C-alpha positions as CSV (number, residue, x, y, z in Angstrom):
1,M,-14.2,-13.1,-20.4
2,R,-12.9,-10.8,-17.6
3,Y,-11.9,-12.2,-14.1
4,I,-12.1,-10.0,-11.4
5,G,-9.9,-11.0,-8.1
6,L,-10.6,-10.8,-4.6
7,G,-7.7,-12.3,-2.3
8,S,-5.6,-12.2,0.6
9,P,-1.8,-12.0,1.2
10,M,-0.3,-15.6,0.8
11,G,3.3,-16.4,2.3
12,K,5.0,-19.7,2.2
13,C,4.0,-20.1,5.8
14,D,0.4,-19.2,5.0
15,F,-0.1,-21.7,2.1
16,E,1.6,-24.6,4.5
17,K,-1.0,-23.6,6.9
18,G,-3.6,-24.0,4.2
19,S,-6.6,-22.3,6.2
20,R,-6.5,-19.2,4.3
21,L,-6.5,-20.7,0.8
22,A,-9.4,-23.1,2.0
23,Y,-11.4,-20.2,3.2
24,M,-10.8,-18.4,-0.3
25,L,-11.7,-21.5,-2.2
26,K,-14.9,-22.2,-0.2
27,L,-16.2,-18.8,-1.0
28,A,-15.2,-19.4,-4.9
29,D,-18.8,-20.2,-6.1
30,R,-20.2,-17.4,-4.2
31,M,-17.7,-14.8,-5.6
32,K,-18.6,-16.5,-9.2
33,N,-22.0,-15.5,-9.0
34,V,-20.8,-11.8,-8.6
35,G,-18.3,-12.1,-11.5
36,W,-15.3,-12.3,-9.1
37,V,-12.6,-15.1,-8.6
38,P,-10.2,-15.9,-5.6
39,M,-6.9,-14.1,-5.7
40,S,-3.9,-14.6,-3.8
41,E,-0.9,-12.0,-3.2
42,L,2.5,-13.7,-2.6
43,K,4.4,-12.3,0.2
44,G,8.1,-12.9,0.7
45,D,11.1,-12.0,-1.5
46,D,12.0,-16.0,-1.9
47,L,9.6,-17.9,-3.6
48,S,11.4,-21.2,-3.8
49,G,10.3,-24.4,-2.9
50,G,7.5,-25.0,-5.4
51,W,4.8,-23.9,-3.1
52,V,3.7,-21.1,-5.8
53,E,3.3,-23.6,-8.5
54,E,1.1,-25.4,-6.1
55,L,-0.9,-22.6,-5.3
56,A,-1.4,-21.7,-8.9
57,Q,-2.5,-25.4,-9.6
58,Q,-5.1,-25.0,-6.8
59,L,-6.4,-21.7,-8.2
60,Q,-6.6,-22.5,-11.6
61,P,-10.0,-24.4,-11.8
62,H,-11.4,-21.2,-10.3
63,N,-9.6,-19.1,-12.8
64,G,-8.0,-17.5,-9.8
65,I,-5.5,-14.8,-10.2
66,I,-1.8,-14.4,-8.4
67,T,0.1,-11.2,-7.5
68,W,3.2,-10.5,-6.0
69,H,4.0,-7.8,-3.1
70,W,7.9,-7.5,-2.6
71,S,8.9,-6.5,0.7
72,I,9.6,-2.7,1.7
73,G,13.2,-3.5,2.1
74,S,13.8,-5.0,-1.2
75,T,13.7,-1.9,-3.0
76,A,15.4,0.4,-0.5
77,K,18.2,1.2,-2.6
78,L,16.5,1.2,-6.2
79,G,18.3,4.0,-8.1
80,D,21.6,4.2,-6.0
81,P,24.2,5.7,-8.3
82,T,26.6,2.6,-8.1
83,Q,24.2,0.0,-8.6
84,P,20.5,1.3,-9.9
85,I,19.2,-2.5,-9.7
86,S,20.8,-4.6,-7.2
87,D,21.6,-8.2,-8.0
88,K,18.6,-9.2,-5.7
89,L,16.4,-7.0,-7.3
90,M,17.3,-8.3,-10.6
91,E,16.8,-12.0,-9.5
92,M,13.5,-11.3,-8.2
93,A,12.4,-9.5,-11.3
94,L,13.7,-12.4,-13.4
95,K,11.7,-14.6,-11.2
96,A,8.5,-12.5,-11.7
97,K,9.0,-12.8,-15.5
98,R,9.2,-16.3,-15.4
99,L,6.2,-16.9,-13.2
100,K,4.2,-14.5,-15.4
101,D,5.2,-16.7,-18.2
102,S,4.6,-20.0,-16.4
103,I,1.5,-19.5,-14.1
104,G,0.2,-16.0,-15.4
105,L,1.7,-14.1,-12.5
106,A,-0.5,-10.8,-13.1
107,A,1.4,-8.1,-11.2
108,V,4.2,-7.2,-8.8
109,T,3.6,-4.4,-6.3
110,I,6.4,-2.5,-4.8
111,H,6.9,0.7,-2.7
112,C,9.0,3.4,-3.9
113,V,12.2,4.2,-2.3
114,P,11.8,6.1,0.9
115,A,13.7,9.6,0.3
116,I,14.7,10.0,3.9
117,S,13.9,8.5,7.1
118,I,15.2,9.8,10.5
119,E,13.5,8.5,13.6
120,P,12.7,10.9,16.1
121,V,13.0,10.6,20.0
122,Q,9.9,8.8,21.5
123,N,8.4,11.9,23.2
124,A,8.9,14.0,20.1
125,A,6.0,16.1,19.5
126,A,5.4,18.5,16.5
127,E,8.9,18.4,15.5
128,R,8.6,14.8,14.6
129,Y,7.0,16.1,11.3
130,Y,9.6,18.5,10.5
131,S,11.3,17.9,7.3
132,P,15.1,17.0,7.4
133,I,15.7,18.1,3.9
134,D,14.7,20.9,1.5
135,A,12.5,20.8,-1.5
136,G,15.3,20.5,-4.2
137,E,16.8,17.5,-2.6
138,M,13.4,15.7,-2.3
139,L,12.7,16.8,-5.9
140,E,16.0,15.2,-6.9
141,R,15.1,12.0,-5.0
142,I,11.8,11.6,-6.8
143,R,13.1,12.3,-10.4
144,C,16.0,9.9,-9.9
145,Q,13.6,6.9,-9.6
146,V,12.2,7.0,-13.2
147,N,14.8,5.4,-15.2
148,P,15.3,2.4,-12.5
149,L,11.5,2.0,-12.3
150,E,11.3,1.5,-16.2
151,D,14.2,-0.7,-16.3
152,L,12.8,-2.7,-13.4
153,N,9.4,-3.0,-15.1
154,Y,10.9,-4.2,-18.5
155,L,12.9,-6.9,-16.2
156,C,9.4,-8.0,-14.6
157,G,7.8,-8.3,-18.0
158,G,5.7,-5.0,-17.8
159,I,3.7,-6.0,-14.9
160,L,5.3,-3.5,-12.2
161,Q,3.1,-1.5,-10.0
162,I,3.9,1.2,-7.5
163,E,1.8,1.5,-4.6
164,T,0.5,4.5,-2.9
165,V,2.5,5.0,0.5
166,D,2.2,7.2,3.6
167,I,4.5,10.1,3.8
168,A,4.9,9.0,7.4
169,N,6.1,6.0,9.1
170,F,6.3,4.5,12.6
171,R,9.3,4.4,14.8
172,D,11.3,1.0,14.6
173,S,13.0,1.4,18.0
174,G,10.7,0.3,20.6
175,F,6.9,0.2,20.0
176,K,6.0,1.4,16.4
177,L,4.7,5.0,17.7
178,P,4.9,7.7,17.4
179,N,4.3,8.3,13.7
180,Y,6.9,10.7,12.0
181,L,7.7,12.2,8.7
182,A,9.4,9.8,6.6
183,L,9.2,11.7,3.1
184,Q,8.5,8.6,1.3
185,T,8.5,8.7,-2.6
186,G,5.3,8.4,-4.2
187,S,3.2,9.3,-1.1
188,W,1.1,12.1,-2.9
189,M,0.7,13.4,-6.4
190,D,4.1,12.4,-7.2
191,L,3.0,8.8,-7.4
192,L,0.9,10.0,-10.7
193,W,4.0,11.6,-12.1
194,L,6.2,8.4,-11.8
195,K,3.8,6.2,-13.1
196,E,3.3,8.7,-16.3
197,Q,7.0,9.1,-16.6
198,S,8.1,5.6,-16.0
199,G,5.2,3.4,-17.6
200,V,4.3,1.5,-14.6
201,N,0.8,0.9,-13.1
202,I,-0.4,1.6,-9.8
203,T,-1.6,-0.4,-6.7
204,F,-4.3,1.9,-4.8
205,D,-4.1,1.8,-0.9
206,S,-6.9,3.7,0.6
207,E,-5.4,3.6,4.0
208,H,-1.8,4.8,2.9
209,Y,-3.4,7.6,0.8
210,N,-5.7,8.7,4.1
211,C,-2.9,8.5,6.3
212,A,-0.7,10.6,3.8
213,E,-3.6,13.2,3.7
214,N,-3.8,13.4,7.6
215,V,-0.2,14.7,7.4
216,L,-0.4,17.0,4.4
217,R,-3.9,18.1,5.1
218,P,-3.5,18.1,9.0
219,C,-6.6,16.6,10.6
220,Q,-7.4,13.8,13.2
221,E,-4.9,14.1,16.1
222,I,-2.1,15.6,13.9
223,S,-4.2,18.8,13.4
224,D,-3.4,19.8,16.9
225,L,0.5,19.4,16.3
226,F,1.2,22.4,14.0
227,T,-0.3,25.1,12.1
228,V,0.2,25.7,8.3
229,E,2.1,28.8,7.6
230,D,1.9,30.5,4.2
231,D,5.3,31.6,2.8
232,Q,6.5,32.7,-0.4
233,M,7.9,29.8,-2.4
234,T,11.6,29.4,-3.7
235,P,11.7,28.0,-7.3
236,E,12.7,24.5,-5.9
237,E,9.7,24.7,-3.7
238,Y,7.4,25.7,-6.6
239,D,8.7,22.9,-8.9
240,L,8.3,20.1,-6.0
241,A,4.6,21.7,-5.2
242,R,4.0,21.4,-8.8
243,L,5.0,17.8,-9.1
244,A,4.3,16.2,-6.0
245,G,1.2,18.4,-4.6
246,Y,3.0,19.6,-1.4
247,W,5.1,22.1,0.0
248,L,8.4,21.4,1.6
249,R,11.0,23.3,3.5
250,K,13.7,22.0,5.7
251,D,12.9,22.0,9.7
252,R,9.2,22.8,8.5
253,P,6.1,20.3,8.2
254,P,4.9,19.7,4.6
255,H,1.3,20.5,3.7
256,A,-0.6,19.9,0.5
257,V,-0.9,22.8,-2.2
258,F,-2.1,23.0,-5.9
259,C,-4.3,20.1,-5.2
260,N,-7.7,21.4,-3.7
261,G,-9.9,19.8,-6.2
262,I,-8.2,16.3,-5.4
263,D,-10.1,13.7,-3.3
264,T,-10.1,10.3,-2.8
265,A,-12.5,9.5,-5.9
266,K,-10.7,12.2,-8.4
267,F,-7.2,10.4,-7.2
268,I,-8.3,7.0,-8.2
269,E,-9.7,8.2,-11.4
270,E,-6.6,9.9,-12.1
271,A,-4.4,6.9,-10.9
272,N,-6.5,4.4,-13.0
273,P,-5.1,1.5,-10.4
274,R,-4.5,-2.0,-11.8
275,L,-5.0,-3.3,-8.2
276,F,-6.6,-2.3,-4.9
277,H,-5.4,-3.0,-1.6
278,F,-8.4,-3.2,0.9
279,G,-8.7,-1.4,4.5
280,A,-10.6,0.6,6.5
281,A,-8.2,3.0,8.2
282,V,-8.4,6.7,8.0
283,Q,-5.4,7.5,10.2
284,A,-2.2,5.8,11.3
285,S,-2.6,6.4,14.9
286,N,-4.8,7.8,17.6
287,A,-4.5,9.9,20.6
288,A,-4.9,6.7,22.6
289,G,-1.5,5.4,21.0
290,E,-3.0,2.7,19.3
291,I,-2.2,1.7,15.6
292,C,-5.3,2.1,13.4
293,T,-3.9,1.0,10.2
294,H,-4.8,-2.4,8.3
295,L,-8.2,-2.1,10.1
296,P,-11.1,-4.5,9.2
297,Y,-14.3,-3.0,7.8
298,D,-17.2,-2.6,10.1
299,R,-20.5,-3.7,8.4
300,G,-21.9,-1.0,10.9
301,N,-19.9,2.0,10.1
302,Q,-21.6,3.9,7.1
303,G,-18.3,5.6,6.4
304,H,-16.4,2.2,5.9
305,M,-19.3,0.8,3.8
306,A,-19.5,3.9,1.7
307,A,-15.6,4.1,0.9
308,L,-15.6,0.4,0.1
309,D,-18.7,0.6,-2.2
310,Q,-16.9,3.4,-4.2
311,Q,-13.9,1.3,-4.6
312,L,-15.9,-1.9,-5.4
313,T,-17.9,0.1,-8.2
314,W,-15.0,1.7,-9.8
315,I,-13.0,-1.8,-10.1
316,M,-16.2,-3.3,-11.9
317,A,-16.7,-0.2,-13.9
318,H,-13.1,-0.4,-15.5
319,P,-11.9,-3.5,-17.4
320,G,-8.2,-3.0,-16.8
321,C,-8.3,-3.6,-13.1
322,L,-7.3,-6.9,-11.6
323,G,-9.4,-6.6,-8.4
324,G,-8.2,-6.3,-4.7
325,V,-6.5,-8.0,-1.9
326,V,-7.7,-7.9,1.7
327,E,-4.7,-6.1,3.7
328,V,-6.4,-6.4,7.5
329,V,-5.1,-7.4,10.6
330,G,-6.4,-8.5,13.9
331,Q,-4.5,-7.8,17.3
332,L,-1.3,-9.3,15.5
333,Y,1.6,-10.2,17.5
334,V,5.3,-10.0,16.2
335,D,8.0,-10.7,18.6
336,D,10.3,-7.7,19.1
337,P,14.0,-8.6,18.3
338,A,15.3,-6.1,20.3
339,N,13.0,-7.2,23.3
340,P,12.2,-10.5,23.0
341,G,8.9,-11.8,24.5
342,H,7.2,-8.2,23.8
343,N,5.1,-7.4,20.7
344,R,7.0,-5.3,18.0
345,Y,3.9,-3.4,17.6
346,S,2.1,-1.2,20.2
347,T,-1.5,-1.9,20.6
348,W,-3.8,-2.0,17.8
349,S,-7.1,0.1,17.7
350,P,-10.2,-2.1,18.8
351,R,-10.7,-5.0,16.3
352,E,-11.1,-8.9,16.1
353,P,-8.3,-10.5,18.2
354,D,-7.7,-13.3,15.8
355,D,-5.6,-12.3,12.8
356,E,-7.0,-15.0,10.2
357,T,-10.7,-14.3,11.4
358,A,-10.1,-10.6,11.0
359,K,-9.1,-11.2,7.4
360,E,-11.9,-14.0,6.9
361,Q,-14.6,-11.1,8.1
362,T,-13.5,-8.5,5.9
363,T,-13.6,-10.9,2.9
364,L,-16.9,-11.9,3.7
365,T,-18.2,-8.3,4.0
366,I,-16.7,-7.4,0.7
367,I,-18.5,-10.3,-0.9
368,E,-21.9,-9.1,0.7
369,R,-21.3,-5.5,-0.7
370,L,-20.6,-7.1,-4.1
371,E,-23.9,-9.1,-3.9
372,A,-25.8,-5.7,-2.8
373,L,-24.2,-3.7,-5.5
374,T,-24.8,-6.3,-8.3
375,T,-28.6,-6.6,-7.4
376,I,-29.1,-2.9,-7.5
């Protein structure tokens, strides 16, 4: 029998607090009525202490599903020529394999290695989206990930998944704005190529896909920053464009090419994701200087509901898909190590103030949409 999971992130502190798991288990019967089960996505690179096994015991009566999302920093040096897979990554991969065998860990999600990330000054305008490298270097950085991904997947027991990521990122010095070009590997069509070449699966995050598209097909506030210029491609630029779906040249902003027929639905179909991350954002930040990602779904927003229904319908129609994890936040506060007493994040766009309530509301919204879809 197939079990489709709906869940939330679960770190050690979340488990010890107890409220997040209690809420998911309270909804277990309602989920069962639409053919879904509770899911937890483990957070944190160190899972010691026995709490994961306790979590599995509580989910087991409900046929619950457990996945693991490694930190962004854990894979930052994957493919390094001196040590393609670090000792720490080796340890985590072997832990994943043990958890697969012992509690049925279903997937490990990672972000591919950022190719290069040079933070701009705080008042940078269009130049913050200019590439610091040329197409040849980017192409090489993508290609060199194939063998390490293949090896890491083997060590994990064949459950490794690479996630859609934004091609841009937020500044870390001071508040997390403005957005800037970070050239993250796997941010566009190269994710599909990496999957094909390495044999890993994909975790689809619509927010990351939408935010990358905002840069590569300039729209929202970014559309006012620069205009796309048509230039004749060099051989390296052509090869990168064919592989990754975007044109890149040093000291110029990238833009999408050779993928005019690709939209979200087509990308999902080609990616054939094994897991989804749920969130409603269509842009990373706005003109007001607010962070727009990890946005809870608004029941009254037709665009939000249409996008969510599209993903839920796809999940239910594809037996190989595990389900999805709610990745939304409220007005999250994280103390800034460089400026104690201040939020590490800039102001979030309008949303529910309490983080747990924001996650609960989105989980409930998804269940309501599933109930509507299964009665059509």
